N, C-alpha and C positions, 0 to 999 in steps of 0.2 A: 677420743676426739678425732675429728676428720682433718686431714692434711691436704693442702694444695701446694704443689711445687711450681715455682716460677724459675725458669732457667734449666734447660735440659742438656747441658754440656757434659764434659767428661766426669766431673765430680758427682753428678746426680745419681749415677748407677751405684757408686759407693754408698751414698746415703740410703738408697733403696735396700741394700743388703742389711744395713743396721736397722732401718725402720721396720722391715719385714720380720725381723726377729722379735718385734715387740707389738705384734698385732692384737694382743690382749688389751692394750690400753690406747692404741691409735690405729688409724687406717688412712693410707694414702689413697685419695679418691680421684684426684685430677692433676693435670699438669698444663703448663703454658710456656710458650717461648715466642719471642718475636720472629724467630725462624720457624715457620710452621712445619718444615720438613723434620726438624729436630724433635719437636713436640709430638708429631705424628709417629715417628719411630719409637720414641720413648713410651707413648701411651699404649701402643700395640705390644711392645715388649713386656710391659708391666701390667697390662690389662686394666688400665685406668682411663678415665675420661680425658679427652683432649679439649681444652677450652682456649679462647683467646685470652690475652693478658687482662683486658678490660672485663671480660666475663668472670674471670676467677676472683677479681676483687669484690664483686657484688654477689657471688654465689652464697646463698644462705646456708648451704650444707657444709661449708668449709669454716673451721674454727681457727686454724693456724696456717699462715703462709710461710713456707720455707723458701727463703730468698737465695737462690744459687746463681744469680746473674753475675756478670763481670763487675769488678769493684766500682766502675764508673756509674753503674746503675743501682747500686745498693741503696743510696739515699732515696731516690725517686720511688723505687718499688716498695721499700719499707714504709715510706710516708703514705702512699696511697693505700697500703694495706691497713695501717693504723687508723687512717681517716675513715675507712670503711668498717671499723670495728673488729678487725682481725688481729689476733696475736701474731707475732712475727718471730721467726728464728732466721737470722741472717748469717751468711758466710762472712768471714772477716775480709777487710775491716768493716766496722759497722757503718762508717761513712768516710769521706775523704777530707773533712775539715772540722774544726772545733765548732764553728757556727752551725754546720749541718747537724752535728751531734747534739747540740743544745736544742735544736728544733725537734729532732726525733724524740729526745728525752721528754721535752715538754708535751709533745703531742701524745706520747704514750700515757703520761699521767692524766692529761685532760680527757682522754677517751676511755680511761679505765681499762686499758689493755696492756699486755706485756710484750717487751722486745728483748729477746735474748740474742746472743751472737756467738759465733765460733771465735776462737778455737774451744773445743770441749775435751781435748786430750787430757786435761787435768782430772777428768772424771774416771780415767782409766786406772787399772790396778797398780801400775808402776809408780805414778805420781802419788797416789794415796799411800803406798808403802813407803816411799821416800819421805813423805811428810811425817809419817809416824816415826821414822828414824830421827828426823830432824827435831821433832818435838820431844823425843826421849832424852835430849841433851847429851847424847853420847859424844858429840863433837865439841861440846862446851859452848860458850858464848860466841855468837856469830860475829866475825870481824870483817867479812868481805865475801865476794863471790865473783864468778866469771861466766859469761854466757856468749856463745858465738855460733853463727851459721855462716860458713865460708865455702864457696864453691865457684864454678865458672858458668853461672847462668843455666838456662833451661832450653836454649835453642837447639840443642843436640838431640833432644828426645821428646819434648812436649808437642802435642798435635796442633796447638795454636799458641805459639810463644809470644806473639806480638804485644799483647796487653801487659805482659810482665815488664815492659820497658816504657810504658805510658803512665800518665797520672793515675795513682792508685796502685801501681805495681812497684817494681824494684824490690830489693831484698827487705827493706824496712817495713813496707806495708804488706808484703806478701808473707814473709817468714817471721818478721818481728813479732807479730801478735802471739805466736806460740811461746816464745821465750819471755816476752814481757808479761804475758798473762800468768805464766808459771811463777815468775819472780814476784809479782804482786801478791799472788796467792800465798807465797812462802814468807815474804818479808814486809808486806803491807804497802801502802801508797808511796809513790815517788814524789819528792818535793823539789828536786833540782836536777838539772842535766847539764852536761857539757859535751859538745860533739863536733866532729869534723867529718865532712862528707865530700865526695867528688864523683865524677863520671870519667872513668878511664878509657872508655870505648864509645865513640860517637855512633858507631854502627855495629850491628851484630850480624854475622853471617849465619844463616840458618842451615844447619847440617842435617836436619831430619828430612829425608827424601820424600816423606809423605806430605810435607807442608808445601803449598803452592807458591809462596813467595820465598825469595832467596836472601833478603836482608831486611833488617829492622833499624829504623832511626830511633836512637835512644833519647828519651825526653826527660828522664829522671836520674838523680844520683844513684849510683849502684855500689858504692863502697862507703860504709859508715864505721867510724871508730868513736865510741862514746863512753861517758861515765854517767851512772845513775846514782843519785843520792836519795836514800829512802828516809821516811819520817823517823825511823828508828836510829838514823845516823850511819847505817851501813852503806858503804859505797861498792858498787859492782861495775866492773868493766864489761862493755857490751859491744860486740862487733858483728855486723852482717855485711855480706859482700857477694856480688855476682861476678867479681873481677879477678878472683884468685884461682890459679891453676893448682888445685889439690883435690883429693877425694873428699866428698861431703862426709863430715863427722860432727854431727850436732853436739854441742857442749853446754852443759849446765852444771856448774859446780858451786857449792857453798862451803866456805872456809870458817872453821871455828878455832877456838883457842887450843883445843885438845886434838883435833883431827879435821879431816875434810870429807865431804860427801859428794859423790858423783852421781847425778840423777840420770835416768834414761832420757833418750832424745825426746824433747817436748813435742816434736812433730808426730810422735807415735803414742798409742795408748798403753803399750806395754814394752818391756825391755829390761836391760841390766842396770842394777844399782850397785855401787861400790863404796866402801869406806877405806880411808887411808890407814894402813897398819904401820904404826911408828916402829914396831919391833922389827918387822921385815923390810920396812921402808918401801912398801909396794901397795898398790891398790888391791883390796880384798873383796871379792864378790859377796854381797849379802842378800841379793835377790835376783832371781832369773824368772823369766816368763814361764808360767806353768800351763799356759793355754796353747797347746800345739795346733789347735784348729783356728786360732786367731778369731775369736768371736767379737772383737772390738773393731767396729767400722764407724765411719762418719755417721752421725745421727744420734750419738749418745746424749748430746746436749738437748736435742729435741725430746728425747725420752724423759730426761731430767725435768725439762720444762713442763711437759704434760703432767708428770707426777706432782710437781710443785703446785700447779694450778688446781688440779683435782683435790689436793689435800689442803688448799688455801694456805700454803706455806712458802710463798715466793720470797726469797731473800733480797732485801734492798741492796746488799753488797754485791750480789750476783748481777742484779739489774744495772748497777753503776759500773761494774768492772770493765766491760768493753768500751765504755765512754772514757774511763780513766786511761785505758791503754791507748785509745785514739788521741787523747790529750798529750800523752808522752810522745807518741810518734810525730804528731804535728809540730810539737815543740822542737824535737830533734831535727825535723825536716827544715824548719825555719831558722835554726841556729846558724849564724853566719859570722865567721871571723874575717871575712874579706881577704882570705889568703894570708893573713898576718899571724905570726906566732907571738906569744907573749915573750918579751925580752927578759933575759936573765942578767941581772946586774953584774958587772965585772968586779964590783967592790964586795969584800967580805964583811 
C-alpha cells in the first residue's frame, strides 16, 4: 500500500526509519507540509514526491495518509483524508475534543475507511512480554496500579517547544496517551475519573540556544494528579507533569495480591520488565531488551494497520481505542473542583 505523509517535522524522520524497514508491504511515495521548505528538504532526503497538502488528499496513488502535523491540525487533516477516501494513521492525540472524535469516528464508518492512531508502542516486544507475564497470573488478582510521567518540560532540548504549552499540548495530551493506551490494553475501559490539575508556571524560558524565541506563554495545565477507575473495578493513580524538577523516569506498575509487575517505559517499544520478589523484597528483572540494534522505530502502528487491512482483519477494539483514550483525557481536562477540597468531618 502507498503512503503519503503530511507533516515533515522532527518526528517524520523517525517514522521513515520504521516504514523503510517494511517496504515489502508498504511504500512511502509522497510528502506534504504547509511549510514548503520542510517538505522540499524531506522529499529530497527520502527521494519521494513533494506535493501540496491539497494535492496529497486527492492523489489516487495514495492509499494511507500518515498525519504527523501538530496536534491542533490532527482533526482537520484526518477529516479531509477520510472524506477523500483515504485511510489514516494519525499521531496522538487523535483530536482535541470529544465532539471532534465523534465526527472522525462517524466519518470513518460512513466512508468505509480506517483511522488508526498513535501511540503504537504497545506493539513492541516489551509490552507484549509484560502482558504475557500479567496474563500468567503470577502476581495474582489485580488490585491496583500506578502510572506517571514526571519531568520539567521540553523547552531545554526540543527544537520547537512552543506547541507543547498550547491547546493539544501539555503533559496530558502529549505524554498521557502512552500511559493511558497501555493501561486500557491491560485493564480494559475506564469508567470513572477523579482529577486535580494546575498550571504552576505562566511562562517558560527557552533554554535551547537553537530556538529563535526566548519564552513561551503557557495556555494549558501542566500538572495532573488523577485517579482512574476501570470497568473491572481496579483503581489506578495517574500523574503527568511538566512542572517537577526531577529526571524523567516513566512508570507503569500493576499491583496484584501476590506480587507487583513493573513494565517498561510506555514511551518506548522495548526495555526492562521487573517483578517484585517477596523473598528478597526487591525488584527482580524478568525481561531485558534483546535487540541491541533497536529495530523498533515510530511507524510500527502503520505496519500493523497495513497488515490488518490486507488481511481483512481490522479489530473494532483497536479502532475505538484512541477515541476512548481521547474521552478519558478530555474528561480529566474538564474535571474542575474550583480549587475546593472535599471536607473531612470532625466527627467520628
